[in-house]
Structures are given as C-alpha cells and as structure tokens.
N, C-alpha and C positions, 0 to 999 in steps of 0.2 A: 504493500499500500504506499502511496506516495506521501510526500511531506508538503505542508502548506504554509504559505507566507501571508503575513498581514501587513499591508502597505498603505500608508495614508499619503495622498497628494493634494496639494493645495496651490492655487494661483489665486490669492485673495485680492479684491479690488482694493487699490489705495484710495486715499481720500479724494482726490480729484480724478477719478477713473475715466470721465469723459476725455481727458488729455492723453490717455495711453491707449496704445493697441495692446489688447490682451495677449495676442500671439507673441508679442516682443518681450514679454514678461516670463522669465523662466517658471516652470514648475518645480516647486520644492517637494521633495518626497523623503518621507520617513519610513524606514523598515522597523515597523514596531515589534513584529514577533516573527522569528524565522524557524522553519523546520518543525512545524507542529503537526501532530498526528490529526487524524479525522475526528478522534474521540475530543481532543483538545479544542479543535476549531468549532465544534458543536457547543462547547462551553462559552464561546466569545459571542459578543452581539454582532448583528448581520452587517453585511457591507451596504453601502449607499452611494449615490451620486447626486450632487447638487450643482448645476450649471447654468450660466447665463448665455444668451445668444452671442455676445461678443466673445466668450471663451473663458471668463472667470469661472473657477471650480473649485469644489471640495469633494474629495472622493476617498472612500475606504473601500479598499480591494482585498478580496482574499484569493490568491492564485496559487497553483502548484509550482513546483520547479519547472515545468514545461510550459508555464503561462496559461494553464487552463482555469477558467473562472470557477470558483466554488459556487454550486447550485443546490447545495444540501440545506436543510432546515436547522436553525439554531434554536438550542433549548434555552438560551439566555437571551433575554429581550431588554434587559435593562442594564445601562452602565451605572453602577453605583459608586463610581470615583467621586472624590470631593470636588465640590464647585470650585471652579478657578477663582482666583483672587478678584478679578475682574467683576464677577457676580456679586461677591460680597460687598464691594466697594462702590459699584456704579449701578446695580440693578436690583437693590433690595431696600425697602423703606420709603420714605415720602420724597417726592419730587415736584417741581414746579415746572410750568411751560413757559419758555421765552416770550417776550413782548413781541407783537406782531411787526413793530417797526424794523426789526432785523431783516425780515423778509421784504419789506418795502424798500429799506435802503439798499439791499442787494440787487433789486431790480432797477433801481434808480442808476446804479453804477453803469450798467450796461448802456442806458439811455444817455447818460453824461459823457460817457466815452465816444459813442457815436456823434453825439452833437459837437464834441471838441475836434474830432477828425474832420467833420464836415466844415467846421469854421476854419480850421487851418488849411484845407484844401481851397477854401473859397479865397481866403486871404493871399494864397500863393498865385491863384490864377486871376485876382482882381486886376493887376496892371494890365494884363492881356485883354481883359474885358474892357477896360477904359480906353485902351488903344484902339479898340473896335468899335468905340462909340456906345457901348452899353453902359447905362448908368450903374455906379456902384452903390451899396447899401452897407451901411453900418462901418464904413471904414474912417469915417471922420474921427478925430481925436477928442478926448476929454481929459481935463487935468484934474489929477487926484494928488494932492500934496505937490511935490516938486517935478512930478513926472507926467508925461502924457501917455494915455493908453487908447487903443482902438475902442469905439463903442461896443463892437462885438465882444471884446474880452470882458468888458464890464458886465455884459449880459450873460456869458458863458460860464465865468468863474463861480458865481453863486450855484450854478447847477452841479458844478464839480465838487463844491464844498458840501451840499446838501446831504449827499449819503453819509459822509463822515460825521455831520452833525447830528443825523438821525441816529447813527450808530451810537453816539456818545450818550444821546438822550435815553436810548433804549437801555444801554448799560446801567446808567444811573438808575432807571425805574426798576430794572431787574434786581439790582443790588438793594434797593429799598423794599422790594417785595420780599427778598430772602431774609433781610434784617426784620422787618415787620412779622413774617409768618413764624420763623424760628425763635423768635422771642417767647411764644406760646403755642408750641405745636400740638396738633390734634393727637388724641390717643390713637393708637394704631388698630385697625380692624382686627377681629379674631376670626380666622378662617378655618373652616372644617371640610376637608376634601374626603370623598370616597378613597378607598385604597386601589391600587392597581390601575391607576390612569394610564390610557394607551392612546397612542396617536391613531387618529381615524375615529375614535369614539368620542362620545359627549363627556364633558366634564360636570360632575355633580357634586353638590356640596351646600354648606350653609354658612353665611358670612354675617357676623355680628358687629353692627357699629355702635361701639360704646359711647360715642359722643357725636351728636348732630348740632351743628352751629347754626345761628339765625340766617348767616348768608348763603347758605348752602341750598341750591335749587333742587338738585337731583343727584343721586348716586346710582352709577351703573358699574357692572362688573364684566370684565372680557378676559380671554386668555389669547396668548400670543407667542408665536414661535419664530425663530430666526437664527442667524449665524452671528458669533462674535468673532472678532479678529484674533488670528493665531498669536501665539507668543513670539514677541520681537526676538528674544534670546535664540529660540529654536529656529527662526527664519534665518538669523545670521549664521548660527553654527552649521546649520544643514546645507547653507549655501556656501560653506568653506571660507567664511570671512571671520573676523574678529570684531568684537563689540567696539572696540576703540579705534577701528579702522574704517575705511569707505564702506557704507552699507551697500547690501546687494540691489540689484535693479528694483524699483517699486517702493524702496524705503528711503525716508529722509533722514538727514542727521537729527538725532534726538534733541528736544529742548530739555533744559533742567526740569525736574518734576518738582511741584510744590508739594506733592504727596507721594505715596508709595509708588515705585515703579511698577511696570507690568500691567497698567490699566489700559493700554492701546498699543497699536502696532508701530506707533512713531511716524506716521504718514501725514497727519493733519497739521502739524507744526502750530498747534495752538488755535486754529481757526475753527475747530468744530464745535464750540461753545462759547457763549458770551462770558463776560466777566462773572466770575463766581468767588463766594466767600472761600478763602484759603483755610478756614478753621474747620471745614467740613470735608474730611477725606472723600475723594471721588467725585465731589461737585453735587450740585442740586439739580441739574438738568438731565434727562433721560436722553441717551444717544440712540438714535435709529439704528436697528440692525441692518447690515447691507442687503442680506437676502431675507425676508420675512413676510409672514402672512398672519392675520388673526382671525380667529373664529367669530361666530356670532355673539354679539354681547346682550346684556339683559339688565333692565333696569330693577334695581333691588328694592323690593317693599318691605314692610316692617317685619314680616316673617323671616327674611334673609335667605330663604332656600333658593337655589337656582339650578338651572340645567342648561348648559352652554354647548351648542353643536360644534364640532370640530372645524378647523380650516377646510376650505374645499380641496386642496390638495393633500396627498398623503406625504407626511413629512417623517424624518427619522425621529426615534426617541432621543432622550438628553444624551449628549455626548460631550465630555469633558476631557479632552487630550491637548497635548501642546500645540498640534496643528488645526484639529478639527474640533469645532465647539458649536454644537446645536443646543440652543438654549430655549426652554419653555418657561413661561412665567404667566402669573394671574396679575392683572392690573385692575384696580378700583379707580374710577374716575369720578370726581366730585366736582360738578359744575356749580361755580358761584355767582352771585348777582353781579358783582362789579369787577372782579378780578378774573384772570385766566383759571382754567381748571386746575385742581390739585390731583395728583397721581399717588397712589400707594401700591408698591410692586413687591411681590413675593415670588421667588422662584421656586419651580415645582419640578419633580423628576417624572419623566413619562417614558413608558415602555414603547419599544419599536412595534410597528405594525407586524403582522404576520407576513405581509407580501413585501417583496423587494421594492425599496424606495428608489425612484429614478426621476428627478426633477430636472427639467430642461428648459431652455429659454425663459429663464426667470428674469424679471427686471432688478436691476440694481438700485437701491435706494441712496439718496444723498445723506451722508452722515452727519450733516449739520444737525444741531439739536432744534433749530427753528423749524425743521421739517417734521418733527416726530409729532404724530396725532394719532389717537386711538379712538374708535368709535365714530358716531356721527357729530359733526360740528354743531 
C-alpha cells in the first residue's frame, strides 16, 4: 500500500490585489505531513480548494508518491487545533464600524486626480489654443500673498485637499467614538450553540442579551465564514528568505507593530484601518476576510432562540494552520439610533462537510475596514 503526503498551497491576495497579476506571484507550498499510511490519512481532516478567477488560491492536497489524489473518506471532520493569535486579538469581542467619510474620501481621491490631470493638460496646450485663436479659460492670474497663481489652480487645489480633510475629520470622529464607547462598554452577549456545528447545515442556538441600551434599535445575529491571511513568518521562511531581508513577492516591508506581531501578513502598510486606540491590542475595527460569505441572518427577539441557514456555497470547516486559515464566526449586530452599528464577534469551530469542497471563481474582498459590513444596511 502506497504512502500519502499532505501538502498546503497558498497564493494569498496581497492588500492591493488589483495591482497584481496573480500568476506573477509564486505559490508557497508547505509539506505538512509526509509518508502517511491510508489509516493515518483517514484520521486527518479532508482536502479542499478555494480559488478566485484571477488565480489566488488556498489548497489542501492529499496525494500519493505518484501524484494520485486521495479520494477516500476521512473519519475526522474537525480541525481542533488552537485558534491562531489573529482570531483572539482581531476577531473576538466588541467592534465598531468606521465612519462613512472614509469611503467618501477614497472616492473623491480618484475624482481629484482626474481633475488635476485634465487641468495640467489644459494648461500645457493652452498656448497652442491661444495661437489658434481659441479663447482660453481660467488662465488668468490671481494674487495670493506675494505670488500669482492661475485661477484654475485656485479652483483645483481645494478638490485635492478635500479627501485629506475628510480623512482627518473621519479619523477624529472615529477616535471620539472609540473613547466614548469604551468608557462604558456593554456587557457581552451569552451565546449557547448546539454541538456538532457542520458546514452546509443550519446553526441553532440561543443568545441572551444581558443589557439593552436606550439607543439600540434592533439586534440581529449572523454567521460568517472566510479566509484569514497566512503567517508572514511561514511565508517568508517557505519562500527561502529571511525575516530581516527583502521579503518575497507579494509582501511589503513590515511596519513597526504597536501591538503583538503576527496579526496580518504585512501587505497593508497600515492602510487597512483608520486611526485606532493603541491601548486596545488588535484594534477596534473588524477587517474583512479576503474570501468570505455569510449565511442568512435573523433578528433576535426577547426569547433569543435562532436558526441560521448556512452560506449558499459549501465551505471547508475550521482550519488553523500556518498557511491555510478558514475561519467561522458568529456576529451579533446592534443597530443604533444615532451611531454606526456595534458588532460582537465570537469565533466558532465548524466541522467539514462530508462532500469534497471546491470553491472556484470567488470574488476577492477589499481588506479595508471601511468595506466590512454584514447583514442588511
């Protein structure tokens, strides 16, 4: 009887994945276990494939020495290994949603840059237009202080500064929200779930809300699955590099961490989240998972019982390895009268489905916190 190997492969989308061609980024491969017998393989959780149309992928393969794929059944459908540190620090407890001004400012940047390019092009060709007898517009000078500036410059510069101003205002508003809320945080919900949660099946349980505040409009419960970034240390080492040398393709030079390292793959450069209080490890904003899907949510009544249908696609169960991380969580969303919703998050362990999971042509989410939302707006 032949021997079997367990191999993990990942080509994880970096922060600005739109700027990358997936095929230009090498696949990182980790030989997790080698030379296992069929009996040993049956005790391991099943293989799976998660892939986008562009070519970003996460894959767990079980193959023989001759490259034959394992097609047997696994008696183990649960990865009971410890949650990675990222889950404990950034996907557990209370979170808030950033101000909408961040999204507005980001959209304005594109408009401002286009306007600037059009203005510079016009000022470049204006002498030619004047020589042809075409009247010019906005090229007259206006004196500000000791210098003269074209009128068009005075009009365009405020549009260039507006996104920066909006980001500053949004950051200060977010910091104030963090300070106001965490002075008096609400009591955490008490969640009781049925045992043996499995992918592809409904999630049942009961949620007790020990405290309801006057400005809370409604409380809903959701469950959510997605992929978390692989360990940066593992990516660097498996790529044959050193941590203090040039990083492999797809990774940026890491910024100094204000809290414990290992909470991201080091590709965002500090741009994935607004300003956060540094006394809260992991931050207060929930990062979107790059591949993700949510099940059907439900508004909680006084009784607190719920039954949530699963996500439409069949996903792998929980996986917590160095390269492959499939994460399931329950999210309680509290809509408020004046402020953005509050989120309370609890990670859960989910069994693999009995059928092989092969997810292809998935969309890659933007990893900026301002793009995270769950349920209906």
